C-alpha positions in Angstrom: -66.2 37.8 19.1 -64.1 39.7 21.7 -64.5 36.8 24.1 -63.2 34.3 21.5 -60.2 36.6 20.8 -59.4 36.9 24.5 -59.5 33.1 24.9 -57.1 32.6 22.0 -54.7 35.3 23.3 -54.8 33.9 26.9 -54.1 30.4 25.6 -51.1 31.6 23.6 -49.8 33.5 26.6 -50.4 30.5 28.9 -48.3 28.1 26.7 -45.6 30.6 25.6 -43.4 29.5 28.6 -43.4 25.8 27.6 -40.4 24.5 25.7 -39.1 21.2 24.5 -36.6 21.0 27.4 -39.2 20.3 30.1 -39.6 17.1 32.1 -41.4 15.5 29.2 -38.1 15.1 27.4 -36.7 12.6 29.9 -37.7 9.0 30.6 -37.1 6.6 33.4 -34.1 4.4 32.3 -31.0 2.7 33.7 -28.1 1.5 31.5 -24.6 0.2 32.1 -21.3 0.6 30.2 -17.5 0.6 30.6 -16.9 4.3 30.5 -18.5 7.7 30.0 -18.4 11.0 28.2 -19.3 13.4 31.0 -19.6 16.4 28.6 -22.4 14.8 26.7 -23.7 12.7 29.6 -23.4 9.5 27.5 -22.1 6.0 28.2 -19.3 4.3 26.3 -19.0 0.5 26.0 -22.7 0.0 26.7 -23.7 -3.6 27.2 -25.6 -6.1 29.4 -22.6 -8.4 29.9 -19.1 -7.5 30.9 -15.8 -9.4 31.2 -14.1 -9.1 34.7 -10.7 -9.7 33.1 -11.0 -6.3 31.4 -13.5 -4.5 33.6 -12.9 -3.4 37.2 -15.4 -0.4 37.1 -18.8 -0.2 35.6 -20.4 3.1 34.6 -24.2 3.6 35.0 -26.5 6.2 33.5 -29.8 6.7 35.3 -32.3 9.0 33.7 -35.4 10.1 35.5 -38.6 11.6 34.0 -38.9 13.7 37.2 -36.2 16.2 38.3 -34.0 14.9 41.1 -35.0 17.9 43.2 -32.2 17.4 45.7 -32.7 13.6 46.0 -29.7 11.3 45.7 -29.5 8.1 43.6 -29.4 4.7 45.3 -28.7 1.5 43.5 -29.7 -1.9 45.0 -27.9 -4.9 43.7 -29.8 -8.2 44.0 -31.6 -6.7 47.0 -28.5 -7.4 49.1 -26.2 -4.5 48.6 -26.7 -0.8 48.0 -24.6 2.1 46.8 -25.5 5.8 47.1 -24.5 8.6 44.8 -25.1 12.0 46.3 -23.1 14.0 43.7 -26.1 13.6 41.4 -28.6 15.4 43.7 -28.9 18.8 42.1 -32.3 20.3 42.0 -32.9 20.4 38.2 -30.9 17.2 37.3 -32.6 14.4 35.4 -29.5 12.3 34.7 -26.9 10.7 36.9 -23.7 9.4 35.3 -21.3 7.7 37.7 -19.1 4.6 38.3 -18.8 1.7 40.8 -16.2 -1.0 41.4 -17.0 -4.6 40.4 -15.2 -7.8 41.4 -17.5 -10.8 41.6 -18.9 -12.8 38.6 -22.7 -13.3 38.4 -25.9 -11.8 37.2 -27.1 -8.7 39.0 -30.6 -7.2 39.1 -30.2 -3.5 39.8 -33.0 -1.2 41.0 -32.4 2.6 40.8 -34.2 4.9 43.2 -34.3 8.6 43.9 -34.0 9.0 47.7 -35.1 12.0 49.9 -33.8 12.0 53.4 -36.5 12.8 56.0 -35.4 12.7 59.6 -32.8 10.0 59.1 -35.2 7.9 57.0 -34.8 7.6 53.2 -38.0 8.0 51.2 -37.3 6.0 48.1 -38.9 6.4 44.6 -38.2 3.6 42.1 -37.0 5.0 38.8 -35.8 2.0 36.8 -34.3 -1.5 36.9 -32.0 -3.5 34.7 -29.8 -6.5 34.9 -26.2 -7.0 33.9 -23.8 -10.0 34.0 -20.2 -10.1 35.0 -18.3 -13.1 33.7 
């Protein structure tokens, strides 16, 4: 009886530090929009197709199920061009919200990575991918 009681108490103590704000609340996702609300870490004008006549900058929101842990965000566009976002590299971050300039029409396949620099080499971990179109 005492052994069963001790097991129940130790289980309660072991899980008492867990909360709903842990890594399990985040998912791997990449989305695009025309603006942002930095206070709430949300996109505005979210879409998959944008008009170059009215859009010169796109905003992206990358969410990672794993904490960034000092890694920066790298976006690859159609495997040809890359853009790095080091301002998102805080240890406990799970969300990067930033912007980049756009100028050429087309459809772009974007892959988002978390990158850790090791002796001038970037160790990349794929987080998410998504396409958008500029017309």
